[in-house]
N, C-alpha and C positions, 0 to 999 in steps of 0.2 A: 504494500500500500504506500501511497505517497501522501504525506501530510499536506494540508490538514485533512483528516478523515474524522467523521463523527457519526453518531447514531442518535435518533430521536425515539423515545418510547411513546406508544399510544396507549392512553389510559382511559377506561370507560368511566361512566358516572359513579361507579362504586369504588373507584380507585384501583381496579384490577388492570394489569398490563395485558392488552389484547393484541398487540402487534408492534411493529417498529419499522423504522426507515434507516437505512445505512447508506452513507455516501462514500464512494471509493473512486479510485483512478482519477484523482484530481490532477489537472495539468495547467493551472492558472486560467485557462480559457474555458475549460469544460470539466464536468464531474459526472459520475455515474450514480444513479439512484437504484437502490434495491428496496422493495417493499415486502413485508411479511405480516400475515394476519388477515382475517376476513372482516369485511365491513369497516376497515380503518380509513378509507378514503373519505375525507370531509373537507369542508371549507377551511376549518382551522388548521388541518394538516397542510393543505396547500399554501395557506398564508405563511406558515412557518418554513416550508420548503422554499418558497419563492424568496422570502426574506433572506434566508441563509445563503442560497446559491447565487442569486442575482444582486443582492444588496451587500451582504457581508463579504462574500468571496469575490464579487464582481466578475463572475463567470458570464460568458455569452452563450453557453450551451449546457443543457441538462439532458442526459441520455439514459435510456432504459433498454435493457436487453431481456428477452425471455425465451425459453425453449419453445420452438414452433409447436410442440405438442401440448403446451400449457394453455388449454382452451379457456379456462376461467380468466387468466390474466390477459390473454389476447382479446377477449370480449370487453374487458375493462378498458384496455388501451385503444382498441380499434372501434368499439361500438358495434351495434348490430346492423348499421346501415352502410358500412364500408370502412376502409382502413383509416379514415380521418374523422370519424364521427363519435369517437369515444370521449375520454376525459380532457382532450385538448392537446395531446402530443401528436406529432406528425409521424406517419409511417415513413421509414427510410429504406428499408429493404431487408434482405436475408443475409445473415452471416453464416456461410456454410461451415458445418461441423464445429460450431462454436462450443457445443456441449458434447464433445466426443463424437459419436456417430450422428447426433441430432443437430439440426440446424437451429440457429437462433434468429430472432426477429428483433430489429432495432427500431425504436421510436425516439424522437427528440422533441425538446422544447427549447427554442432559441430566443434571445432577447427581442428579436423582431416580432415574435408571436405573443409577447407578454400582455399587451393590451387586450387582445382577443381572449386569451386564457383568463385573465382577471375578470373580464366581462362575463364569460361563461360561468365562472365560479362565484361571481359577485364579491370579489375581493377588494 
């Protein structure tokens, strides 16, 4: 890992840890996001992610990769109406054999997309 790297815990209304966000592969201009947990995507989470990545680190790019077979995450990222109808990240393509024999799929959010992303999430 390249510093800075950090993780955010996601806590429910009862104070129970329900998931998390991990940032890795920081390169001054870009950082990669990993999500874990069900039902953790919320306006508050995205506000914290956007603030950390684009304001504190001054990155111009946030990227997410997932296994091509991970249908649940792909539905979240891509949406049901096509590759750019999900949470607001843009589909970039397939990374062949990123997960051993399995291909990965790449999505990104860049600083040029922030106004539309913030509007979508009412941030």
